[in-house]
C-alpha positions, 0 to 999 in steps of 0.5 A: 519100643520107643517111636522113631523120632524119640530114639534119636535123642535120649541120653541116660545122664543129666545135670542137676543144678545142685546134685550134679550128674544123674544116672538113669540106670542107677538106683536113686539115680546115683545120689539117692533121689527117687525117680519120681522126684524129677519125672513129671515133677511140677514145678519142673526140675531144671535138668541140663545135657552134660554135652550141649548144655541143652534142657532135658526132661525124664521119660520112661520108655519100653524095652523088652517089657521093662521100663526104661528110664532116660532123659529126652532133650527139650525142642530146638536141641543143637544138632551137633550134640553127640548124645542126642544123635545116638540110635536106640540100638546104641543106647540099648547096648550101653544099657546092656554093657553097664548092667554086665559091669555092675553084675561083676561087682564093678561100678558103671558110669555112662557117658563119662567125659575126659577132663580135657574133652579128648574122649567121652566113654559110653560106659566107664567101669571102675573097680571097687577100690577105684585103682582100675578103670576100663572103657567100654564103647558101643560103636555102631557107626562107621569109623576108620581103622586109624580113627578107632586106633587113635582113640584107643591110644587116648584111653591108653595114655590115661592108663584106661583099658578099652573094649569096643563093642559092635552089634552089627551082623557083619564084623566091622573092618576094625574088629581085630585092629583094636580090642573089639568084640561083636555081639548078637542081640537077643531074639526073644525076651529073656534070652542073653546078649552073646559075644559072637566074634572077637573071642577065640581060644587056641587049640594046641592040638590043631595049632589054630585059633577057634572062634568061642561064643559066650554071654556078654555078661560073662565076657564083661566080668572075665575081661574086667578081672583079667581072665580075658586079655587082647592078644596079638595073633602071630602071623602064621595063625591069622587064618581062622575058619568058621561055619556060617549058614551051613558054609565054612568061611575063612576069616583073618584076625590079627588080634583076639580076646582070649585067655592067658593060657591060649596066649601061652599055648600059641607061643608054645606051638610057635616054638615047637613049629620052629623046632620042627622046620629046623629039623625038617630043613636039616633033613632036606639038606641031607636029602639034597646031597643024596639027590645031587649024588644020584643026579650025577649018576643020572646025568651019565646015564642020560647022556648015553641014552640021549645019544641013542635016541638022537640017532632014533630021532634022526631016522624018524625025522627022515620018515616024517618028512617023506610022509609030510611032503606026501600029505602036503601034496594031497592037501594042495590038490584038495584046496585047488579042487575046492577053489575050482568048485567054489569059483564055479559056485560063485559064478552061477550065484552072480549069473542068478542074481544078475538074472533076478535083478534084471527081471525085477528091473523089468517088472518095475519098468512095467509098473512105472510104465503104466504112468505117463510123464504128466501122471508122474508129475502129478504124482510127485506134486501130490506128494509134496502137497500132502507132506505140507498139508499133513506134516508142515514139511517141504519135500524135494520133488525129483526132476528125474525119479530114481527107482531104488531096488532096496525099496521095491523100485519105489522112488525115495523123497527127502525132507528139504532140511539140513539132514535131508531125512527120508520122508517116504517111498513113492509107489513101490512095486507090489510084486517086489515089496514082499522082498523088501524089509525096509518098506515095513519101516517107511511111509508108503505113498500110493497113487490110487485106492487100487494101488493102495490095496495091491501094496497092503496085500504084501505089506500088511504092517506098512503105513500106506497113504492113498494120494487119491489121484485119478485112475490110469489105464490099467496095463500089465499087472506087476 
């Protein structure tokens, strides 16, 4: 394979200053000229690109073990040149199509432009007598359905048939909008290219189109000689099924390459189906008349039956209502009993919660009662000094510290900024801290090393700061 840079600009044709268009895929370059007369010749033969008129030089690459001759742009080529922007896969597919055309006994010319420049055929096939022409287009890049249909119409305006060939693994959107096939490249040397999609046969017995695979060489020969033609698929036959990777999948096709016999078989099958549908419609009409007669007889019988059932329903309704009223009364009594039990349970839970809050508050008062008013003032002053010293933050020192139950009756202090964000919790009660999960997320400020140890025992994951204030008198433990 050529290198990645080389594959981006490699036309198969070049303009000779005297002989005109040279085709590297033809013996004698199409003019009885040996390849060695231009390849590595000195002085160099001035060859130019048919599209952009830039300088070209002959090269030989490797593909499938065989030498592939092509022309390469000289440095500084125009980026808009269509021939220079084609991929290696594009070039190799053109080469395969040209070989198949020549094997069928037709003449193949590569990169043939229209006289008015409205189109450029990748490979133009011409019959031996020159009376018939067919363009073969290798379409790898994305293109809209409207654009490819417009390009197909340009060929048709000049009496040129066309077939679009796509080598990707997935069918393109336009596969059945224009005469087109999808091909599969060989995996190993010596294997042929295969038409994998776009070729089908109509099976009269099943009344369906079925995918057919064929080598690219045979397909090209049959298409050139008219043994295969692009045929429109009638609406009711557009769905076609195929096994892909062991899974049966459904596709929709509006056009196939197929034989004239398959076209005729589709038409005969459609006539047969229309005849069957007409006969079925006639049978259904007769059946409808008979059905109406039976319906009238059934209507009279049902009217009598309905009256009998109405009387039964009235009696059944009376019994049902009596049962329903009894069931409603039982349900109401059950709901009332549940309401009384629920209110009693809520009252117990409220009393328990109030008792728990009272005990927590008493515990917190004992904890804070271990400090005098002066020690509390010293504590909050130490908090403010610590925040400024370690974080360069000013915190609000509360005039009257407010304990918060969600922080184990510690006192929250806030930063004096616009958001008034929480800085930390001052001296939460160790006996209550275990029941306050929010403390694990906040900075905890303890007065002394002893208090820090008490808090660390119940808050091992929290950030606890020892403000290192003098020990106070030990009162009742929290």
